[in-house]
C-alpha positions as a Markdown table, in Angstrom:
| # | Residue | x | y | z |
|---|---|---|---|---|
| 1 | Met | 21.7 | -69.6 | -35.8 |
| 2 | Asn | 22.2 | -73.3 | -36.5 |
| 3 | Val | 19.8 | -75.7 | -38.2 |
| 4 | Asp | 19.6 | -79.5 | -38.0 |
| 5 | Val | 20.5 | -80.2 | -41.6 |
| 6 | Ser | 23.3 | -82.2 | -43.3 |
| 7 | Val | 24.4 | -80.7 | -46.6 |
| 8 | Ile | 25.5 | -83.4 | -49.1 |
| 9 | Val | 28.0 | -82.3 | -51.8 |
| 10 | Pro | 28.8 | -85.0 | -54.4 |
| 11 | Thr | 31.8 | -84.2 | -56.4 |
| 12 | Phe | 34.3 | -85.4 | -59.0 |
| 13 | Asn | 37.2 | -83.4 | -60.3 |
| 14 | Arg | 35.8 | -80.0 | -59.2 |
| 15 | Ala | 39.0 | -78.5 | -57.7 |
| 16 | Pro | 38.5 | -75.1 | -59.5 |
| 17 | Leu | 34.9 | -74.8 | -58.4 |
| 18 | Ile | 34.2 | -76.6 | -55.2 |
| 19 | Gly | 36.0 | -74.1 | -53.0 |
| 20 | Gln | 33.4 | -71.4 | -53.8 |
| 21 | Thr | 30.6 | -73.9 | -53.4 |
| 22 | Leu | 31.8 | -74.8 | -49.8 |
| 23 | Ala | 32.4 | -71.2 | -48.9 |
| 24 | Ala | 28.8 | -70.3 | -49.9 |
| 25 | Ile | 27.5 | -73.2 | -47.8 |
| 26 | Leu | 29.6 | -72.2 | -44.8 |
| 27 | Ala | 28.5 | -68.6 | -45.1 |
| 28 | Gln | 24.8 | -69.3 | -44.5 |
| 29 | Thr | 22.9 | -67.1 | -42.0 |
| 30 | Ala | 21.5 | -70.4 | -40.8 |
| 31 | Leu | 24.6 | -72.7 | -40.4 |
| 32 | Pro | 24.1 | -76.4 | -41.3 |
| 33 | Ala | 25.0 | -78.9 | -38.6 |
| 34 | Glu | 27.4 | -80.6 | -41.0 |
| 35 | Val | 28.6 | -80.5 | -44.6 |
| 36 | Ile | 29.6 | -83.9 | -46.2 |
| 37 | Val | 31.6 | -84.1 | -49.4 |
| 38 | Ala | 31.2 | -87.4 | -51.2 |
| 39 | Asp | 34.2 | -87.5 | -53.6 |
| 40 | Asp | 33.7 | -90.0 | -56.3 |
| 41 | Gly | 37.4 | -90.8 | -56.8 |
| 42 | Ser | 38.6 | -87.4 | -58.0 |
| 43 | Thr | 42.1 | -87.4 | -59.7 |
| 44 | Asp | 42.7 | -83.6 | -59.4 |
| 45 | Asp | 43.2 | -81.4 | -56.3 |
| 46 | Thr | 39.6 | -81.6 | -55.1 |
| 47 | Ala | 40.7 | -83.3 | -51.8 |
| 48 | Ala | 43.3 | -80.6 | -51.1 |
| 49 | Val | 40.7 | -77.9 | -51.7 |
| 50 | Val | 38.2 | -79.5 | -49.4 |
| 51 | Gln | 40.8 | -80.1 | -46.7 |
| 52 | Arg | 41.4 | -76.4 | -46.4 |
| 53 | Tyr | 38.1 | -76.1 | -44.6 |
| 54 | Gly | 39.2 | -78.5 | -41.9 |
| 55 | Ala | 36.7 | -79.7 | -39.4 |
| 56 | Ser | 33.9 | -77.6 | -41.0 |
| 57 | Val | 33.6 | -80.2 | -43.8 |
| 58 | Arg | 33.5 | -84.0 | -43.5 |
| 59 | Tyr | 35.3 | -85.5 | -46.5 |
| 60 | His | 34.6 | -89.0 | -47.7 |
| 61 | Arg | 36.4 | -90.4 | -50.7 |
| 62 | Val | 35.1 | -93.3 | -52.7 |
| 63 | Glu | 37.9 | -95.4 | -54.2 |
| 64 | Pro | 36.8 | -96.4 | -57.7 |
| 65 | Lys | 36.5 | -100.1 | -58.5 |
| 66 | Asp | 37.9 | -101.2 | -61.9 |
| 67 | Ala | 38.5 | -97.5 | -62.7 |
| 68 | Arg | 34.7 | -96.8 | -62.6 |
| 69 | Lys | 33.0 | -94.1 | -60.6 |
| 70 | Ile | 29.9 | -94.9 | -58.7 |
| 71 | Gly | 28.2 | -91.8 | -60.2 |
| 72 | Thr | 26.4 | -88.8 | -58.8 |
| 73 | Ser | 23.2 | -90.4 | -57.6 |
| 74 | Ala | 25.2 | -93.1 | -55.7 |
| 75 | Ala | 27.4 | -90.4 | -54.2 |
| 76 | Arg | 24.4 | -88.5 | -52.9 |
| 77 | Asn | 23.0 | -91.7 | -51.4 |
| 78 | Leu | 26.3 | -92.4 | -49.8 |
| 79 | Gly | 26.4 | -88.9 | -48.3 |
| 80 | Val | 22.9 | -89.3 | -46.9 |
| 81 | Ser | 23.9 | -92.6 | -45.3 |
| 82 | Leu | 26.6 | -90.8 | -43.4 |
| 83 | Ala | 24.4 | -87.9 | -42.4 |
| 84 | Thr | 23.4 | -87.4 | -38.7 |
| 85 | Ser | 20.8 | -84.7 | -39.1 |
| 86 | Ser | 17.0 | -84.9 | -39.4 |
| 87 | Trp | 17.1 | -82.8 | -42.6 |
| 88 | Ile | 19.1 | -83.2 | -45.8 |
| 89 | Ala | 20.0 | -80.5 | -48.3 |
| 90 | Phe | 21.9 | -81.1 | -51.6 |
| 91 | Cys | 24.4 | -78.9 | -53.3 |
| 92 | Asp | 26.3 | -79.9 | -56.4 |
| 93 | Ser | 29.9 | -79.1 | -56.2 |
| 94 | Asp | 29.8 | -76.5 | -59.0 |
| 95 | Asp | 26.7 | -74.6 | -57.7 |
| 96 | Leu | 26.3 | -71.6 | -55.4 |
| 97 | Trp | 23.9 | -70.7 | -52.5 |
| 98 | Leu | 22.9 | -67.2 | -51.5 |
| 99 | Pro | 23.6 | -66.6 | -47.8 |
| 100 | Ala | 20.0 | -66.8 | -46.7 |
| 101 | Lys | 19.1 | -70.0 | -48.6 |
| 102 | Leu | 18.8 | -72.3 | -45.7 |
| 103 | Glu | 17.2 | -69.7 | -43.4 |
| 104 | Arg | 14.6 | -68.8 | -46.0 |
| 105 | Gln | 13.8 | -72.4 | -46.9 |
| 106 | Phe | 13.4 | -73.5 | -43.3 |
| 107 | Arg | 10.9 | -70.7 | -43.0 |
| 108 | Val | 8.7 | -72.8 | -45.4 |
| 109 | His | 8.8 | -75.7 | -43.0 |
| 110 | Ala | 8.3 | -73.6 | -39.9 |
| 111 | Leu | 5.1 | -72.2 | -41.4 |
| 112 | Cys | 3.8 | -75.7 | -42.4 |
| 113 | Pro | 5.4 | -78.4 | -40.3 |
| 114 | Ala | 3.6 | -81.1 | -42.2 |
| 115 | Ile | 5.9 | -80.4 | -45.2 |
| 116 | Glu | 8.9 | -82.7 | -45.5 |
| 117 | His | 10.1 | -81.6 | -48.9 |
| 118 | Ser | 10.7 | -78.2 | -50.5 |
| 119 | Phe | 12.6 | -76.6 | -53.3 |
| 120 | Ser | 13.5 | -73.0 | -54.3 |
| 121 | Asp | 13.8 | -71.0 | -57.5 |
| 122 | Phe | 17.3 | -70.7 | -59.1 |
| 123 | Ser | 19.2 | -68.8 | -61.7 |
| 124 | Tyr | 21.9 | -69.8 | -64.1 |
| 125 | Val | 25.3 | -68.2 | -63.4 |
| 126 | Val | 27.5 | -67.5 | -66.5 |
| 127 | Ser | 30.9 | -65.9 | -66.0 |
| 128 | Gly | 30.0 | -64.9 | -62.5 |
| 129 | Glu | 26.8 | -63.2 | -63.5 |
| 130 | Trp | 23.4 | -64.4 | -62.2 |
| 131 | Glu | 21.1 | -64.4 | -65.2 |
| 132 | Ser | 17.6 | -63.0 | -65.3 |
| 133 | Pro | 14.9 | -64.1 | -65.5 |
| 134 | Ser | 15.2 | -66.9 | -63.0 |
| 135 | Leu | 13.9 | -70.4 | -63.8 |
| 136 | Phe | 10.5 | -70.0 | -62.2 |
| 137 | Ala | 9.8 | -67.0 | -64.3 |
| 138 | Arg | 10.3 | -69.1 | -67.5 |
| 139 | Ala | 7.6 | -71.5 | -66.6 |
| 140 | Pro | 4.5 | -71.8 | -68.9 |
| 141 | Ala | 1.6 | -69.4 | -68.2 |
| 142 | Glu | -0.4 | -70.5 | -65.1 |
| 143 | Phe | 2.1 | -73.3 | -64.3 |
| 144 | Trp | 2.3 | -72.1 | -60.6 |
| 145 | Asp | -1.2 | -70.9 | -60.1 |
| 146 | Ala | -3.3 | -74.1 | -60.0 |
| 147 | Gln | -4.0 | -75.3 | -56.5 |
| 148 | Arg | -1.4 | -73.1 | -54.9 |
| 149 | His | -1.7 | -72.0 | -51.3 |
| 150 | Val | 0.2 | -68.8 | -50.5 |
| 151 | Leu | 1.5 | -68.7 | -46.9 |
| 152 | Glu | 3.7 | -65.7 | -47.3 |
| 153 | Asp | 5.0 | -63.7 | -50.2 |
| 154 | Ala | 7.2 | -66.2 | -52.2 |
| 155 | Ile | 6.3 | -69.2 | -49.9 |
| 156 | Trp | 3.8 | -71.5 | -51.5 |
| 157 | Ile | 2.3 | -74.9 | -50.6 |
| 158 | Tyr | 0.9 | -77.5 | -53.0 |
| 159 | Glu | -1.3 | -80.2 | -51.4 |
| 160 | Thr | -1.7 | -82.1 | -54.7 |
| 161 | Ser | 0.7 | -84.0 | -56.8 |
| 162 | Leu | 3.0 | -81.9 | -59.1 |
| 163 | Tyr | 4.0 | -85.0 | -61.1 |
| 164 | Glu | 2.2 | -84.2 | -64.4 |
| 165 | Arg | 3.2 | -80.5 | -64.5 |
| 166 | Val | 6.8 | -81.3 | -63.7 |
| 167 | Leu | 6.8 | -83.7 | -66.7 |
| 168 | Arg | 6.0 | -80.7 | -68.9 |
| 169 | Phe | 8.3 | -78.2 | -67.3 |
| 170 | Gln | 11.1 | -79.1 | -64.8 |
| 171 | Pro | 11.6 | -76.4 | -62.2 |
| 172 | Val | 13.5 | -78.5 | -59.6 |
| 173 | Ala | 17.3 | -78.3 | -59.4 |
| 174 | Thr | 18.8 | -80.8 | -57.0 |
| 175 | Ser | 20.8 | -78.0 | -55.3 |
| 176 | Thr | 17.6 | -76.3 | -54.3 |
| 177 | Val | 16.1 | -79.4 | -52.5 |
| 178 | Leu | 15.5 | -79.6 | -48.8 |
| 179 | Ile | 14.0 | -82.9 | -47.5 |
| 180 | Ser | 13.6 | -84.7 | -44.2 |
| 181 | Lys | 15.9 | -87.7 | -43.9 |
| 182 | Arg | 12.7 | -89.7 | -43.0 |
| 183 | Arg | 11.1 | -88.9 | -46.3 |
| 184 | Phe | 14.3 | -89.5 | -48.3 |
| 185 | Asp | 14.7 | -92.9 | -46.7 |
| 186 | Ala | 11.0 | -93.8 | -47.3 |
| 187 | Leu | 11.3 | -92.9 | -50.9 |
| 188 | Gly | 14.4 | -95.1 | -51.3 |
| 189 | Gly | 16.8 | -92.4 | -52.3 |
| 190 | Tyr | 18.1 | -91.8 | -55.8 |
| 191 | Cys | 17.9 | -94.6 | -58.3 |
| 192 | Glu | 21.5 | -95.7 | -58.9 |
| 193 | Arg | 20.8 | -97.3 | -62.2 |
| 194 | Phe | 20.9 | -93.8 | -63.7 |
| 195 | Ser | 23.8 | -92.6 | -61.6 |
| 196 | Gln | 26.2 | -92.3 | -64.5 |
| 197 | Gly | 23.7 | -90.4 | -66.7 |
| 198 | Leu | 23.1 | -86.8 | -67.4 |
| 199 | Tyr | 19.5 | -86.9 | -66.2 |
| 200 | Glu | 20.2 | -89.0 | -63.2 |
| 201 | Asp | 18.2 | -86.9 | -60.6 |
| 202 | Phe | 14.9 | -86.5 | -62.5 |
| 203 | Glu | 13.5 | -89.9 | -61.5 |
| 204 | Phe | 13.8 | -89.1 | -57.9 |
| 205 | Thr | 12.3 | -85.6 | -58.5 |
| 206 | Leu | 9.2 | -87.2 | -60.0 |
| 207 | Arg | 8.8 | -89.7 | -57.1 |
| 208 | Asn | 9.2 | -86.8 | -54.7 |
| 209 | Val | 6.7 | -84.3 | -56.2 |
| 210 | Met | 4.2 | -87.2 | -56.6 |
| 211 | His | 3.6 | -87.2 | -52.9 |
| 212 | Pro | 2.2 | -83.9 | -51.4 |
| 213 | Pro | 2.4 | -81.7 | -49.6 |
| 214 | Val | 5.3 | -79.9 | -51.3 |
| 215 | Gly | 6.7 | -76.5 | -50.3 |
| 216 | Val | 8.1 | -74.0 | -52.8 |
| 217 | Leu | 10.3 | -71.0 | -52.1 |
| 218 | Ala | 9.7 | -68.7 | -55.1 |
| 219 | Glu | 13.0 | -66.9 | -54.7 |
| 220 | Pro | 16.2 | -67.7 | -56.6 |
| 221 | Gln | 18.4 | -68.8 | -53.7 |
| 222 | Val | 20.7 | -71.0 | -55.8 |
| 223 | Gly | 23.0 | -70.3 | -58.7 |
| 224 | Ile | 23.6 | -73.1 | -61.2 |
| 225 | Arg | 26.9 | -72.3 | -62.8 |
| 226 | Arg | 27.4 | -72.8 | -66.5 |
| 227 | His | 31.0 | -73.7 | -67.4 |
| 228 | Gly | 33.0 | -75.8 | -69.8 |
| 229 | Gly | 33.0 | -78.8 | -67.5 |
| 230 | Asn | 29.2 | -79.1 | -67.3 |
| 231 | Arg | 28.2 | -82.8 | -68.0 |
| 232 | Ser | 24.9 | -81.7 | -69.4 |
| 233 | Gly | 26.7 | -80.3 | -72.5 |
| 234 | Asp | 26.3 | -83.6 | -74.4 |
| 235 | Met | 22.7 | -83.0 | -75.7 |
| 236 | Leu | 22.4 | -86.3 | -77.5 |
| 237 | Lys | 23.3 | -88.3 | -74.3 |
| 238 | Asn | 21.0 | -85.9 | -72.4 |
| 239 | Trp | 18.0 | -86.7 | -74.6 |
| 240 | Leu | 18.7 | -90.4 | -74.6 |
| 241 | Asp | 19.0 | -90.5 | -70.8 |
| 242 | Gln | 15.7 | -88.6 | -70.5 |
| 243 | Val | 14.0 | -91.3 | -72.6 |
| 244 | Arg | 15.4 | -94.1 | -70.4 |
| 245 | Val | 14.5 | -92.3 | -67.2 |
| 246 | Leu | 10.9 | -91.7 | -68.3 |
| 247 | Glu | 10.5 | -95.2 | -69.6 |
| 248 | Tyr | 11.6 | -96.5 | -66.2 |
| 249 | Ser | 9.2 | -94.1 | -64.5 |
| 250 | Leu | 6.3 | -95.3 | -66.6 |
| 251 | Ala | 7.1 | -98.9 | -65.7 |
| 252 | Thr | 7.6 | -98.4 | -62.0 |
| 253 | His | 5.8 | -95.3 | -60.6 |
| 254 | Gly | 2.3 | -96.7 | -60.8 |
| 255 | Val | 0.9 | -93.6 | -62.6 |
| 256 | Val | -2.5 | -94.0 | -64.2 |
| 257 | Gly | -5.0 | -92.0 | -66.2 |
| 258 | Ala | -4.1 | -88.5 | -67.4 |
| 259 | Cys | -0.7 | -88.7 | -65.6 |
| 260 | Ala | 0.3 | -91.9 | -67.5 |
| 261 | Glu | -0.9 | -90.4 | -70.7 |
| 262 | Ala | 1.3 | -87.3 | -70.1 |
| 263 | Leu | 4.3 | -89.5 | -69.3 |
| 264 | Ser | 3.8 | -91.5 | -72.5 |
| 265 | Asp | 3.5 | -88.3 | -74.4 |
| 266 | Glu | 6.7 | -86.9 | -73.0 |
| 267 | Ile | 8.6 | -90.2 | -73.8 |
| 268 | Gln | 7.5 | -89.9 | -77.4 |
| 269 | Lys | 8.4 | -86.3 | -77.8 |
| 270 | Arg | 11.8 | -86.9 | -76.3 |
| 271 | Arg | 12.4 | -89.8 | -78.6 |
| 272 | Val | 11.9 | -87.5 | -81.5 |
| 273 | Tyr | 14.3 | -84.9 | -80.0 |
| 274 | Ala | 16.9 | -87.7 | -79.4 |
| 275 | Ala | 16.5 | -89.0 | -83.0 |
| 276 | Gly | 17.1 | -85.5 | -84.3 |
| 277 | Arg | 20.2 | -85.1 | -82.3 |
| 278 | Ala | 21.5 | -88.5 | -83.3 |
| 279 | Phe | 20.9 | -87.8 | -87.0 |
| 280 | Ala | 22.8 | -84.5 | -86.8 |
| 281 | Ala | 25.7 | -86.4 | -85.0 |
| 282 | Gly | 25.8 | -89.1 | -87.6 |
| 283 | Arg | 24.5 | -91.8 | -85.2 |
| 284 | Leu | 22.2 | -93.4 | -87.7 |
| 285 | Asp | 22.1 | -96.6 | -85.6 |
| 286 | Ile | 20.4 | -94.7 | -82.8 |
| 287 | Val | 17.8 | -93.2 | -85.3 |
| 288 | Arg | 17.1 | -96.7 | -86.7 |
| 289 | Asp | 16.7 | -98.2 | -83.2 |
| 290 | Ser | 14.3 | -95.5 | -82.1 |
| 291 | Ala | 12.0 | -95.8 | -85.1 |
| 292 | Pro | 9.9 | -98.8 | -84.1 |
| 293 | Ala | 8.9 | -97.2 | -80.8 |
| 294 | Met | 8.1 | -93.8 | -82.2 |
| 295 | Gly | 4.4 | -93.2 | -82.7 |
| 296 | Arg | 3.5 | -92.0 | -86.2 |
| 297 | Gln | 1.5 | -89.0 | -84.8 |
| 298 | Tyr | 4.8 | -87.7 | -83.4 |
| 299 | Arg | 6.7 | -87.7 | -86.7 |
| 300 | Asp | 6.7 | -84.4 | -88.4 |
| 301 | Trp | 7.9 | -84.3 | -92.0 |
| 302 | Lys | 11.5 | -83.6 | -90.9 |
| 303 | Thr | 11.5 | -86.6 | -88.6 |
| 304 | Thr | 9.9 | -88.8 | -91.3 |
| 305 | Ile | 12.8 | -87.9 | -93.7 |
| 306 | Lys | 15.4 | -88.6 | -91.1 |
| 307 | Leu | 13.9 | -92.0 | -90.4 |
| 308 | Ala | 13.6 | -92.8 | -94.1 |
| 309 | Val | 17.3 | -91.8 | -94.7 |
| 310 | Ser | 18.5 | -93.8 | -91.7 |
| 311 | Ala | 16.8 | -97.0 | -93.0 |
| 312 | Leu | 18.7 | -96.9 | -96.3 |
| 313 | Pro | 22.0 | -98.9 | -96.7 |
| 314 | Thr | 24.7 | -97.3 | -94.6 |
| 315 | Pro | 26.9 | -95.8 | -97.4 |
| 316 | Leu | 23.9 | -94.2 | -99.1 |
| 317 | Ala | 22.3 | -93.1 | -95.8 |
| 318 | Ser | 25.5 | -91.5 | -94.6 |
| 319 | Ala | 26.0 | -89.5 | -97.8 |
| 320 | Leu | 22.4 | -88.3 | -97.8 |
| 321 | Arg | 22.7 | -87.4 | -94.2 |
| 322 | Arg | 25.8 | -85.2 | -94.8 |
| 323 | Ala | 24.0 | -83.5 | -97.7 |
| 324 | Leu | 20.9 | -82.8 | -95.6 |
| 325 | Val | 22.9 | -81.5 | -92.6 |
| 326 | Ala | 25.0 | -79.2 | -94.9 |
| 327 | Ala | 21.9 | -77.9 | -96.6 |
| 328 | Asn | 20.2 | -77.2 | -93.2 |
| 329 | Arg | 23.3 | -75.3 | -92.0 |
| 330 | Tyr | 23.4 | -73.2 | -95.2 |
| 331 | Leu | 19.7 | -72.3 | -94.9 |
| 332 | Ser | 20.1 | -71.4 | -91.3 |
| 333 | Arg | 22.9 | -68.9 | -92.2 |
| 334 | Leu | 20.5 | -67.3 | -94.7 |
| 335 | Thr | 17.8 | -66.7 | -92.1 |
């Protein structure tokens, strides 16, 4: 069984992992029409690993300009521009698909042809083991229930925007997404201004779920591998990137009313998280810079102390910060 879908695999220096990723894609019970690897200038053996798959995979290498990569979002957009199929699926080069992923997800679209975008559940994979519970099972109570139409067991349709609820809990991994090329092009693809960031895909996710109908496959068909090379390990950069993405979304997505309020609320909360991470890392400049935009109602007593310390002259602020961090670690060990 073949399906009219181009699978886009952006990659950079994933030689130890991309082979398993490609093998899982090529082992689908519904074989994709093509697999396109967009290599963002890898300096390891990624090209050699991909070339083992011969004509089964189209390999396109981006030559870096001025030693700079184009980034993951831009690599995905490039891959889509090369695609020849009516449908697009994404799989990051360190992720895994179960064999029936495409077959099961196309079932969503067969049951409701009006749907041009769907995503599935996923699990984290650590040391080769698929963790339980899956991501969907970790959602807040009643997250999935509101305005859900059940077509079949584990196949749901939402005919209303998921924007606000996805702000509160993010259930969409890029490697689970299936989208028509027509819809992708109409949305304008991924925003490349965030291509180098750790939260680069979220702005596109928000634009996508804003426009129903949206299909959901409530089965974990994708494994997100956790490993030492995960870019998302830098939590300070992650929180700072989240703030930037959400500020851009507030400025450009045209959200109003309760949705705009929810977006503003999330920006403020994530500013607080970012400031906390920055304080722990000794980046008092970041804490100081975030203070003017941080609403007072979002400052608990710990945040208030961190802002006050960061505002002091640098030598004194640094000494107090070290003392507070050491005290916090000591108290954490006691509990």
